[in-house]
N, C-alpha and C positions, 0 to 999 in steps of 0.2 A: 380687433381693429374695426370690424363691421359694427360692433356694438359700441363704438366710440370709447373704448377702454384702452386704447393704445398706449397711453402714458404709464400704464401699469406693467408694461413689458420691460424687462431688464435689457440692457445692451447685449448681454450674452445670448439673448434669444435670436439675434440677427447674425447672418453670415458676414464676416468681415470683408468678403470680396463683393458684396452687393447683390449676389445671386438670390433670386426669389423663386420659391416653388411654383411650378407650372400646374396646369390642369385643375385649378381650384374653382372655376365657375360652375363646374358640374355639381357642386355641393350647395349652391345658393337656392335653387328651386324657388324662385320668387313668386311665381303664379300671378303675374301682373296682367295677363290678357283678359279682355272681356269675352271675346269669342275666339275659338281655336278651330283648326280644320278637323273635320271628321271624315275618315276614308270610307268611300262607298265601293267595295270590291268589284261588284258586277259592272261598274262603269269604267274601271281602270284599264288602260292599254299598256301599262308597265313601261312608260317612256322615261321615267325618273326626272322629268322636267321640274316637278314640284320641289324635289330635293335640291336640284341644281340651283334654283333661284332663291332658296331659303336663306335669308341674311344671317340667321342665328344657328344654323345646322341642327334644327330641332326636328326636322322631318326627314326620314331616311328609309331607303329600301332595305328589306331584310330577305336573305336567302337562307333556307334551312332544310334539312332532310326530315323525312317522316319520323325517324328515330329521335332527332333532337326536339321535335314538337310534341313528343309523348307526354311531357309534363307541362305543356303550355296552358295558360289560363283559358277558361272556356270561351272568352270573347276574342281570343287571338286567332282571328279568321285569316286563312291564307288561300292563295290561288295557285294553280299549276303554272309554273314559270314558262313564259314564251321563249322559244329559241333552243336550238339543239345543244348549245353550249351549257345550258342549265338543266339538262335532263336529270330527272330524279330529285329536283329541288322544288320547294314551295316558295312563293313570293308574298311579301306583304309590305305595305307602306305604314311605317310606325311614327307616331308623333310623340314628343316628350311634352306633355301638357303644361307642366309647371315651369318649363324653360321657354315656351312659346310667348311671343309678344303680341300675337294677334294681328299682324300686318295684312294678311290675306294675299300676299304675293303668290303663294302656292295655289290657291284656289283660282286666282286670276289667270295664271299661266296654263292651267290644265287644258290640253287641247281636245279632250274627249267631247263627243257630241253632247253627251249628258255628263256634266261635271262629276269627276270622281272624288272631289273634295268639296265639302260644304262647311261654311263657318257656323259653328254652334256654340252656345254659351258654355263657358269653362266649367261651370258646376255640373253640367250634364255629361261631361267627359271624364272627369278626374277619377271617378270610382273604378271604371274599367281600364282607362288608358295609362294610369300611373303604374298599375301592376303589369300591363302589357309592355310598357317601356322598360321596366326593370328586367323583365324576362328577355326582351330582345337584346338588351345590352350584354347579356351573358352568352349570346350565340356567337359562334366564330365568324370573323370577317372573311368573306370569300371575294377577294379582290384580284384574283389571277385567272378568272375564267374568260374574260373578254378584255381587249385592249382598253386601258384607262384613258385613251386620248379622244374618246367620243363623249358626247353629252351623257348618254346612258351609262357607258362603262365607267366614267369617272366617279359616278355616285355610289358604286359598290365599294369604293375605297373609303377608309375611315377619314373623316375630316379631322385635321389636327389643329383646327381653330373652331371653337364651339361655344355657344351660349354667352356671347359677349354682351356687354352692357350698352351696345349701340342702340340708337333710336329704332323703334318699330319700323320695318320696311326700309332700313338703311340701304342706300344704293352702293355702298363701298364694300361692306363685309362679304357679300356673295363672291366677289372677285378673289379676295384673300382666301376665303374658305376653299374654293376650287383649286387655287394654286397649292395650298397645303395638301390637298388630296393627291396631287400628282408628285410634288417634290418635297413635302414637309419633313420626311424622315432624314433629309440631308440638306436642310435649308438653314441659311443664316440670314437674319433680317436686320437691316439698319432702318429704323423708323423715325421719320421726322416728327417733331412736335405738331400736334393737331388732333383732329378727331381720331385718326388711326392710332395715335399713341395713347389716347385716353381710353378707348375701348380695348386697346391692345395690351395695356400694362398698368392699369390703375390698381395700386396695392389696396387690399391684399388679394384681390381676385385676378387670376390670369386665365384668359380663354385659350391660350396656346397649350396644346396637350401632347401626349406621346402615344406611340403605338405599342403593341404587345412586346416589342423588343426594347422598349424604353427610349426609342428614337423620336425626336420631334424637332420643330424649329427652335433655333437658338436666337432669341430676340433681344434687342437693346434699342433704347431710344436716345437720340442725340438732340442737339439744339435745332431750332427752326432753320438757322442759316447755314449749317455745315453738315447736314445729314448725308449729302452725296459724297463728300470727302470722307466722312466716317465709314460709309459702305466701301469706298475704294480702299481705305486702310484695312478693312477686313479682307478684301480680295488680295491685297499685297501680302498680308500675313499668311493667308492660306497658300498662296503661290510659293512663298518661301519655304513653308513647312513641307509642301508636296515636292518641291524641287529637291530638298534634302532626301526625302524618302525615295524619290526616283533614282538619285545617285546610289543609294544603298542597294536598291533592287538590281540596278545594272551591275554593280560590283558582285552581288550574290549570283547573278546569272553566270558569271565567269569563274565562280568558285566550285568546289567539289560538293554539290548538293544533289539530292535525288532528281532523276530525270523528270518525274511528274511535277515536282515543285518548280523546276526550271521552265518547263512548258507553261505552267500557270503564270509565272512571272513574265514570260514573253507575251502572253495574252493580255495581261494587265497593262504592260507597257504600250501595246498596240491600241488599247482602248482607254487610256488614262483620262481622256477628256469626254468620255461617254458615261453619263451618270449611271444608267442601269447596268451596263457591261462592267464598268469598273467596280461596281458593288458586287456583282456575281463573282468575278475573278478575284477580287480582294478577299471575300469571305472564304473562297476555296484556298487561297494562299495562307490565310490565318490558320485554317484547319490543318493544312499540311505542315506548316511551321511548328505548330503545337505538337503534332504527332512526332515530327522529327526530333524536337527537343526532349520529348518524353521518352522516346526510345533510346536516346543517347545521353541520358542523365548521368553526370559524372559520379563516381563512387565517393564515399566519405574520405577514403585514403587520398584520392586524386584532389579533392577539394582542399584537404589539409596541406598537401604538398605544394599546391599552387598558391597557398596563402591568400586566397580570395581572388586571384587572377582568373580570367576566363579560360576554360579548358582548351579552347581553340579559337582562332580568328573567325572561322565560319560560324561557330556557335554564338560568338559575340555579335557578329553581323546579323544573324537571324533574330537575336534578342533585340537589337536596335530597331529592326523593321517591325517587330511585334509591338514595341513600345510606341510606335507611330501608326498603329493600325487604324486609328480613327480617321486618318487622312487617305486611306486606300480608296474610299468612295469619293468621287468628285463632289465637291460642295456646290450647292445651288445658292448663289449669293444674290439677295434681293435688296434693293433700296426702295422704300415705300414712303409715300407722303401725298399730301393733297396739292391742289393747284396753287394755293397761296405760297406753298414752299417751292414748287417746281417752276412756276411761271414767274415768280416775283422774288420773294425774299431769299430763296436759296438758289436762284437761277445761275448765278455766277459759278457756284461750285458744281451744279449739275452739268453745266456746259463743259467745265473742265474735265469732269469724269467721262462724259460722252466722248470728248476729244481724245482722251487718254488711250483708247483702244483696248482697255482691259475687259475681261469677261465679267461684266456686271449687268444684272437685269434691273431695270428701273420701272416701277409701276406708279403711274400718276393717277390718283383717284380724283377725277376732274368733276367737281360739283358746280363749277362755273361761278362760284362766289367764295368768299372767305367764310365758310360755314361754321368754323369753330368760334367765331366772334359774333355769331347771330345773324349773319347775312349782309356782308359788305361786298361792294363791287371789287373784282380782281382783274388782272390782265387776261384771265381766262373767260371773263364774262362777255357774252356776245352783244353785238350792237343793239341798243334800245332796251335791253333787259333791265327790269326794275327789281331791286333787292330791298330787303327790309330797311337797311340803313343807307340805301342809295336810291331814294324814291324818284330822283330826277331822270333815271334811265342812263345807261352807258352811252356816251357820245361817240366812242371809238370802237373799232372792230376788235374781235377776239385775236389775241396773239397766236400766231400759227407756229407753235413750238415744234410740231411734228415735221413741218416743211423745213424749219431751220435746222433741225437735227439731220435731216436727209442730205443737206448740202455737204456734209463731211464725206459722204460716199461710202463709208464703212460701218454705218450704224444701222441696226435693224430697227425699223419704226413701224408701229401698228396703232391704228385708232380703232377702238372696239367699243361695242355697246351690247351688253348681255341682253338687254331688252329688245334690241333690234335683230341680232343674229347670234345665237348661242354657238353655232358651229364655227362661225368665223372667229369668234373669241377663242375657242378651243384650239383652232389651227394656229392662230397668232401666238398663243401661249406656248405651244409646243415648239414652234419655230424660233421664238425668242429665246427660250431656255437652252435650246440645242445650238444656237448660234455662238461661235467662238469669237466673241467680241461684245461691245456694248449694245444693249437692247433697250428700247424705249417703248413701253406700252402705255398709251393714253386711254384710260378707261372712263367712259361717260358714267357718272355716278350720282345723279340727282337723288333726292330724298327717297323716292321709291321708283326704281328703274322700270318696273313694269307699268305702274300707274302713269308715269311721265310719258312713256312711249304711246300708251293707249289713248291718253287724253289730248295729245298734241299732234294728231296725224297731219294736220295742215302745215305744221312747221317742219315735219320730219319725213323723210322718205328713205327707204332702205336701199343701200348701194353696196352690197357685199359686206354689210355690217359696218361700213364706214359712215359716220354721221355727217349728214349734209344739212347745213342750216340755210334755209331759203328765206329771203332772196339774197342775203349778204354774202354767204360763203357758198361757192359752187365748185 
């Protein structure tokens, strides 16, 4: 398909259900950057901010033991890792040179007195860094040493959104990448048509990927005008499936099952709406169920005499639970789209979903213009702003969707800007996902989030990460 030979593919080459393979952008290796970052170890303070803001997930921290580094390339320089949690490990920042777009966000954000990243011509880096990147990709992911809810800790987790075809310095993709690092292995995404659907799922390349367990975001794109309802449909479907599973587990608790399994079921029921705990207790339950079924496997004589009927109601009950094991872990349901969808064309549906009270997380990637059509004014555009196809400037003020959502009284609302306050964004993200109800995160996402914040200090001031536009919005 990339070679424009798609018409040669027979219909049989495609899945009838429309499912497309994920994790394919890692094979493109386009090498389109002019300059890419070079890591300077002696200047690095190991804060991971460069990885945090990278729009394409091409720059990542690496943790490895001395034993694992035994066969490392000669240029694979590492440092002693700072922090008692990382005792015995070596640290490195590694760039994937052929996936980098050269935006420079990583070098801009570096807080070291002397920058730990310098932009260098691509041709000076590929000889050593391609081999280094390949080696680093074979090292184990150590994501359980520190909590992932901090800026630094989140970046030790594998991003399950990588190497997208978004523009260099894209202000949107950094948000999505970080969300997948925290919740990607149990994430369902309803994506509105727009920039996020183009870089998120343009055949044949898919930037959404999976972890070593084969778990990753399940992504689908709906229309521009009904994406919020589409995501609500996902939530209702998941709720129905989990409700049936809950009934089965409650029935099993009252049946003749081993005490350890009964206790595990009780713990799962108590933590059914906690993502991490439901995953832990769910995995334990699966392990115990499989052990119980294996130990009490019916004999050939029993199977024949029963003529295919289950050997017992308890066994049948455990088999039913096992058949639904993919719903033991609480799903993290996200509705994602731009401001053109959220503020304007899809607002009616978005308002309906917010008002519904269901546990849906909504991420609005607010570029303040219709960016997918080249730059038109939208309801999200602030007063006086000039866009490419709105040269006269916006005569009215920006629609305050956050305040409108707050009037319901039961909706979690956050306005975030990664370029203004990374910690406030992380706090809002964790609070929104854990809130048992509708959540709305409005994420400021102009073309290059770092450049915009640095270049417009007179228009912006930091207030706990909440964006304040002076003098119109206060």
